[in-house]
C-alpha positions as CSV (number, residue, x, y, z in Angstrom):
1,M,116.8,-15.6,-22.7
2,S,117.7,-19.1,-21.5
3,L,118.1,-20.5,-18.0
4,F,119.7,-23.8,-17.3
5,N,119.5,-24.8,-20.9
6,V,115.8,-24.0,-21.4
7,Q,114.3,-21.0,-23.1
8,W,111.4,-18.9,-21.8
9,S,110.8,-16.5,-24.7
10,P,109.5,-17.3,-28.2
11,R,111.7,-17.8,-31.3
12,K,110.8,-16.2,-34.6
13,D,113.5,-17.9,-36.6
14,L,112.5,-21.5,-36.2
15,G,113.0,-23.5,-39.4
16,L,114.2,-20.5,-41.4
17,N,117.8,-21.7,-41.5
18,I,116.8,-25.2,-42.6
19,Q,117.7,-25.9,-46.2
20,L,114.6,-26.8,-48.2
21,H,114.5,-28.5,-51.5
22,P,113.8,-26.0,-54.4
23,S,110.4,-27.7,-54.9
24,I,109.2,-26.7,-51.4
25,T,107.8,-23.2,-50.8
26,R,106.7,-21.6,-47.5
27,T,103.4,-19.8,-47.2
28,H,101.0,-19.1,-44.4
29,I,97.3,-19.7,-43.6
30,T,95.4,-16.8,-41.9
31,T,93.5,-17.8,-38.8
32,P,91.8,-15.7,-36.1
33,G,94.8,-16.1,-33.8
34,G,97.5,-15.4,-36.4
35,D,99.3,-16.9,-39.4
36,L,100.1,-20.6,-39.5
37,E,103.2,-21.8,-41.5
38,L,102.4,-24.1,-44.4
39,L,105.1,-25.7,-46.5
40,C,104.0,-26.8,-50.0
41,A,105.5,-29.1,-52.6
42,T,103.5,-29.2,-55.8
43,P,104.2,-32.0,-58.3
44,A,105.3,-31.2,-61.8
45,D,102.6,-33.5,-63.3
46,H,98.9,-33.0,-62.8
47,D,97.6,-36.5,-62.1
48,T,94.4,-35.7,-60.3
49,S,93.8,-39.3,-59.3
50,K,96.4,-38.7,-56.5
51,P,95.1,-37.1,-53.3
52,P,96.8,-34.1,-51.6
53,L,98.6,-35.0,-48.4
54,L,98.8,-32.9,-45.2
55,F,101.6,-33.8,-42.8
56,I,101.0,-32.9,-39.1
57,H,103.8,-32.7,-36.5
58,G,103.8,-33.6,-32.9
59,G,104.9,-32.0,-29.7
60,F,107.8,-29.5,-30.1
61,G,107.8,-30.2,-33.8
62,A,107.4,-28.2,-37.0
63,A,106.4,-28.4,-40.6
64,T,110.1,-28.5,-41.6
65,E,110.6,-31.9,-40.0
66,Y,108.6,-33.3,-43.0
67,R,110.9,-31.7,-45.6
68,F,112.2,-35.2,-46.8
69,F,108.6,-36.4,-47.1
70,L,107.5,-33.3,-49.0
71,E,110.1,-33.8,-51.7
72,Y,109.6,-37.6,-51.8
73,F,105.8,-37.5,-52.3
74,S,105.6,-34.5,-54.6
75,S,108.1,-36.1,-56.9
76,R,105.7,-39.0,-57.1
77,G,102.7,-36.9,-58.1
78,Y,101.2,-36.1,-54.7
79,P,100.5,-32.4,-53.8
80,S,102.2,-32.3,-50.4
81,Y,101.8,-29.9,-47.5
82,A,103.0,-29.7,-43.9
83,I,101.6,-27.4,-41.2
84,S,103.0,-25.9,-38.1
85,V,100.5,-25.2,-35.3
86,R,100.7,-22.0,-33.2
87,G,103.9,-21.5,-31.3
88,H,105.8,-24.0,-33.5
89,G,107.9,-23.6,-36.6
90,N,107.4,-20.3,-38.4
91,S,103.7,-20.0,-37.3
92,Y,102.7,-17.1,-35.1
93,T,104.5,-17.0,-31.7
94,V,102.8,-17.5,-28.4
95,D,104.1,-16.3,-25.0
96,Y,105.3,-19.0,-22.6
97,W,102.4,-18.9,-20.1
98,K,99.8,-18.6,-22.8
99,L,101.1,-21.6,-24.8
100,L,101.5,-23.6,-21.6
101,F,97.8,-23.6,-21.1
102,T,96.7,-23.9,-24.7
103,S,94.3,-26.8,-25.0
104,K,94.3,-29.7,-27.4
105,H,91.1,-28.4,-28.8
106,Q,92.8,-25.1,-29.8
107,M,95.7,-26.9,-31.3
108,A,93.2,-29.1,-33.2
109,L,91.6,-26.1,-34.7
110,D,94.9,-25.1,-36.2
111,V,95.2,-28.5,-37.9
112,T,91.6,-28.3,-39.1
113,A,92.4,-24.9,-40.7
114,G,95.2,-26.7,-42.6
115,I,92.8,-29.5,-43.7
116,R,90.3,-27.0,-44.9
117,H,92.9,-25.0,-46.8
118,V,94.2,-28.0,-48.6
119,I,90.8,-29.2,-49.6
120,D,89.7,-25.8,-50.8
121,K,92.9,-25.4,-52.8
122,H,92.3,-28.7,-54.7
123,R,88.5,-28.8,-54.7
124,N,88.1,-27.8,-58.4
125,E,90.7,-30.3,-59.6
126,G,88.5,-33.3,-58.9
127,R,91.2,-34.9,-56.7
128,P,90.3,-37.5,-54.1
129,D,89.9,-36.5,-50.5
130,V,92.8,-35.1,-48.5
131,V,94.9,-37.7,-46.6
132,P,96.3,-36.3,-43.3
133,V,99.4,-38.1,-42.0
134,A,100.2,-37.2,-38.4
135,H,103.0,-38.0,-36.0
136,S,103.1,-38.5,-32.2
137,A,100.9,-35.9,-30.4
138,G,99.8,-34.6,-33.7
139,G,98.3,-38.0,-34.4
140,G,96.5,-37.6,-31.1
141,L,95.1,-34.3,-32.5
142,L,94.0,-36.0,-35.7
143,Q,92.2,-38.8,-33.9
144,Y,90.4,-36.2,-31.7
145,I,89.5,-34.1,-34.8
146,L,87.9,-37.2,-36.5
147,S,86.2,-38.3,-33.4
148,E,84.7,-34.8,-32.7
149,G,83.9,-34.1,-36.4
150,L,85.9,-30.9,-36.4
151,Y,86.9,-31.5,-40.0
152,S,83.3,-30.7,-41.0
153,P,82.0,-33.9,-42.7
154,P,80.0,-33.6,-45.9
155,D,76.5,-32.2,-45.5
156,S,74.0,-32.3,-48.3
157,K,72.9,-28.8,-47.3
158,K,76.4,-27.4,-47.6
159,T,78.2,-26.6,-50.8
160,G,81.6,-25.4,-52.0
161,S,84.2,-24.6,-49.4
162,Q,81.8,-25.4,-46.5
163,A,82.1,-29.2,-46.9
164,Y,85.4,-30.8,-46.1
165,V,86.3,-34.5,-46.5
166,V,89.0,-36.6,-45.0
167,G,89.8,-39.8,-46.9
168,R,92.5,-42.2,-45.6
169,I,94.7,-41.3,-42.7
170,G,98.3,-42.1,-41.6
171,L,99.2,-42.4,-37.9
172,L,103.0,-42.5,-37.3
173,G,104.0,-43.4,-33.8
174,V,101.0,-41.6,-32.4
175,I,99.6,-41.0,-28.9
176,P,96.8,-43.6,-29.0
177,C,93.1,-42.6,-28.6
178,Y,92.8,-44.9,-25.5
179,G,95.3,-42.7,-23.5
180,A,98.9,-41.8,-23.1
181,V,99.7,-43.2,-19.6
182,G,101.9,-46.0,-21.1
183,V,103.7,-43.5,-23.3
184,Y,104.7,-41.3,-20.4
185,W,105.5,-44.2,-18.2
186,N,108.0,-45.3,-21.0
187,W,109.5,-41.8,-20.8
188,V,110.0,-42.1,-17.0
189,K,111.6,-45.5,-17.5
190,L,113.9,-44.0,-20.2
191,D,114.9,-41.0,-18.1
192,P,114.0,-41.7,-14.4
193,F,115.4,-38.4,-13.1
194,Y,113.5,-36.2,-15.5
195,P,110.8,-35.2,-13.0
196,L,113.4,-34.2,-10.5
197,R,115.4,-32.2,-13.1
198,M,112.2,-30.7,-14.5
199,Y,110.9,-29.3,-11.3
200,L,114.1,-28.7,-9.3
201,F,116.3,-27.2,-12.0
202,H,113.9,-26.1,-14.7
203,F,111.0,-24.9,-12.6
204,G,108.5,-27.1,-14.5
205,H,109.6,-26.1,-18.0
206,P,108.1,-28.5,-20.5
207,R,111.3,-28.7,-22.6
208,S,113.2,-30.1,-19.6
209,P,112.9,-33.8,-20.8
210,L,114.5,-32.6,-24.1
211,S,116.9,-30.1,-22.8
212,S,120.1,-31.6,-24.3
213,T,121.2,-33.3,-27.5
214,R,121.6,-36.6,-25.6
215,L,118.0,-36.4,-24.2
216,V,116.6,-35.5,-27.6
217,K,118.4,-38.4,-29.3
218,Q,117.5,-41.1,-26.8
219,A,113.8,-40.1,-26.9
220,F,113.3,-39.4,-30.7
221,F,116.1,-41.1,-32.7
222,C,117.8,-44.4,-33.1
223,D,121.3,-44.8,-31.7
224,E,122.8,-44.9,-35.3
225,C,121.4,-41.5,-36.2
226,P,124.3,-39.0,-36.5
227,D,124.4,-36.4,-33.7
228,E,124.6,-33.6,-36.3
229,R,121.1,-34.5,-37.6
230,V,119.8,-34.6,-34.0
231,R,121.4,-31.2,-33.2
232,E,119.9,-29.6,-36.3
233,F,116.4,-30.8,-35.2
234,E,117.1,-29.7,-31.6
235,T,118.4,-26.2,-32.4
236,Q,116.6,-25.2,-35.6
237,E,113.2,-26.9,-35.5
238,M,112.1,-27.7,-31.9
239,A,109.8,-25.2,-30.2
240,P,111.4,-23.6,-27.1
241,Y,108.5,-24.6,-25.0
242,E,105.2,-26.5,-25.4
243,S,101.6,-26.7,-24.2
244,M,101.2,-28.8,-21.1
245,A,97.4,-28.8,-21.3
246,W,97.6,-30.5,-24.7
247,P,99.4,-33.7,-23.5
248,L,97.7,-33.8,-20.1
249,A,94.3,-33.9,-22.0
250,T,95.4,-37.2,-23.6
251,F,96.2,-39.2,-20.5
252,G,92.8,-40.8,-20.5
253,V,90.6,-41.8,-23.4
254,F,90.2,-38.7,-25.6
255,A,88.7,-40.0,-28.9
256,N,86.2,-42.6,-29.9
257,P,87.6,-45.3,-32.2
258,E,84.2,-46.1,-33.8
259,K,83.8,-42.4,-34.7
260,I,87.3,-42.4,-36.1
261,V,86.7,-45.4,-38.4
262,R,83.3,-44.0,-39.5
263,A,84.9,-40.7,-40.3
264,V,87.2,-42.3,-42.9
265,G,84.5,-44.3,-44.5
266,L,85.0,-47.7,-42.8
267,T,81.3,-48.3,-42.6
268,N,78.7,-50.8,-43.9
269,T,76.9,-48.0,-45.6
270,S,79.8,-47.3,-48.0
271,G,79.0,-50.2,-50.4
272,H,80.9,-52.9,-48.4
273,E,78.9,-55.9,-47.1
274,S,81.6,-57.2,-44.7
275,V,84.9,-56.3,-43.2
276,E,86.7,-58.7,-45.5
277,D,85.7,-56.4,-48.5
278,L,87.5,-53.3,-47.0
279,Q,90.5,-51.7,-48.6
280,P,92.8,-50.1,-45.9
281,R,91.8,-46.5,-45.0
282,V,93.9,-46.3,-41.8
283,L,97.7,-46.8,-41.8
284,V,99.5,-47.2,-38.5
285,V,103.3,-47.1,-38.6
286,A,105.5,-47.9,-35.6
287,G,109.3,-47.4,-35.2
288,G,110.9,-50.7,-34.2
289,K,113.3,-48.8,-31.9
290,D,110.7,-46.2,-30.7
291,V,111.1,-46.1,-26.9
292,L,108.1,-43.9,-26.3
293,M,105.4,-45.3,-28.6
294,P,106.9,-48.8,-29.3
295,P,105.3,-51.4,-31.6
296,G,103.4,-52.8,-28.6
297,I,101.5,-49.6,-28.0
298,M,100.8,-49.1,-31.7
299,A,99.6,-52.7,-32.0
300,K,97.1,-52.1,-29.2
301,L,95.8,-49.1,-31.1
302,V,95.6,-51.2,-34.3
303,N,93.6,-53.8,-32.5
304,L,91.2,-51.2,-31.0
305,L,90.6,-49.6,-34.5
306,R,90.1,-53.0,-36.1
307,N,87.6,-54.0,-33.5
308,A,85.8,-50.7,-33.9
309,V,85.4,-51.5,-37.6
310,R,84.0,-54.9,-36.6
311,V,81.6,-53.3,-34.2
312,V,80.4,-50.9,-37.0
313,F,79.8,-53.9,-39.3
314,G,78.2,-56.0,-36.5
315,S,81.0,-58.6,-36.7
316,V,82.6,-60.6,-33.9
317,T,85.5,-58.7,-32.3
318,D,89.0,-60.2,-32.2
319,N,91.3,-59.5,-29.3
320,G,94.3,-61.4,-30.8
321,D,97.8,-60.0,-31.1
322,P,97.7,-57.7,-34.2
323,Q,100.2,-58.7,-36.8
324,E,101.7,-56.5,-39.5
325,G,99.6,-56.3,-42.6
326,V,96.1,-55.3,-43.7
327,R,92.9,-56.5,-41.9
328,D,89.5,-54.9,-41.3
329,G,90.4,-51.7,-43.2
330,V,93.4,-51.0,-41.0
331,E,97.0,-51.5,-42.1
332,F,99.9,-51.9,-39.6
333,R,103.6,-51.6,-40.5
334,V,106.8,-51.4,-38.5
335,V,110.0,-49.6,-39.6
336,Q,112.3,-51.9,-37.7
337,G,115.4,-49.7,-37.4
338,S,113.7,-46.4,-36.7
339,G,113.3,-44.4,-33.5
340,H,110.3,-42.3,-32.7
341,H,111.0,-39.5,-35.2
342,L,109.9,-41.7,-38.2
343,M,110.0,-38.8,-40.7
344,G,113.4,-37.6,-39.8
345,D,115.4,-40.5,-38.5
346,I,117.9,-42.2,-40.8
347,H,115.2,-44.8,-41.9
348,W,112.7,-42.1,-43.0
349,E,112.7,-43.4,-46.6
350,E,111.5,-46.8,-45.5
351,C,108.6,-45.1,-43.6
352,A,107.8,-43.1,-46.7
353,E,107.8,-46.2,-48.9
354,K,105.2,-47.8,-46.5
355,I,103.0,-44.8,-46.8
356,L,103.4,-44.8,-50.6
357,R,102.3,-48.4,-50.8
358,F,99.3,-47.6,-48.6
359,L,98.3,-44.7,-50.9
360,E,98.7,-46.7,-54.1
């Protein structure tokens, strides 16, 4: 049932009408709460030097929004996966009020289940560590997971499937670990009347800021993106409602940048004597036309992470304006024409190419 163009009941058909490439299969991961959707694209060749990739969606998103990436990377030899957290995509449904108060920690446990599943699946192949690539609020979850150690770092007393390892990470237009106040202020500037619409006409419904094709397009896509693509995402992939506890918990600092960089091996105990020796292990990508997480917000995150690496190494920090490129183990790139939806906007392939170069 919908009221004033928002929906209050769960959908069980999300993503099922999206046409997937024949190389992509849909399976599910069993968790205590229910089954989580996992899309899989296995490469034809078995080059075990290439790590498995796990793609993580953001608010209102789903695994299917990575369908272009899944085909792209699997065709280049990377086992590729995309997960939908609870209440999203074809994962188990959650009632409106229950999802509304679902915490970021609970959502993070769903992502962790995906990381563990992918690592266990490829453990005996001798492949490098899993590389999670996350978008928007999903990137916030990934930073939280690394900061809190939820991915279960290696322990000499643990063996087999008990030890999980995250290698490099990709952060695509993410909520930064220092807090999302600037992100939501950008949303208010983009749509000044959304608080009024949200509470006067939609009774506080979280989908209110994205309750029409026009609103979805201006927030997530560039102006040149065809409306048909926006409508497909809006009607076939977007969750009907979202957790409010999840984004509210990211308003202030929610993850420690030093713990994040340590978690991916950017430390002086990993065989590197100085920051100048480091190969990039963190990739941050911004959309040049992203109105929510624009390049300026992503540059501030890059600077924070680079300084965290310098602190770990005992080097002098640098508060200069971060430029595109690689420094201190952190790579920063901008897809100039893209909106926020980097994996689904018309410039998605340029974003994929930047990730590929980072991996190789």
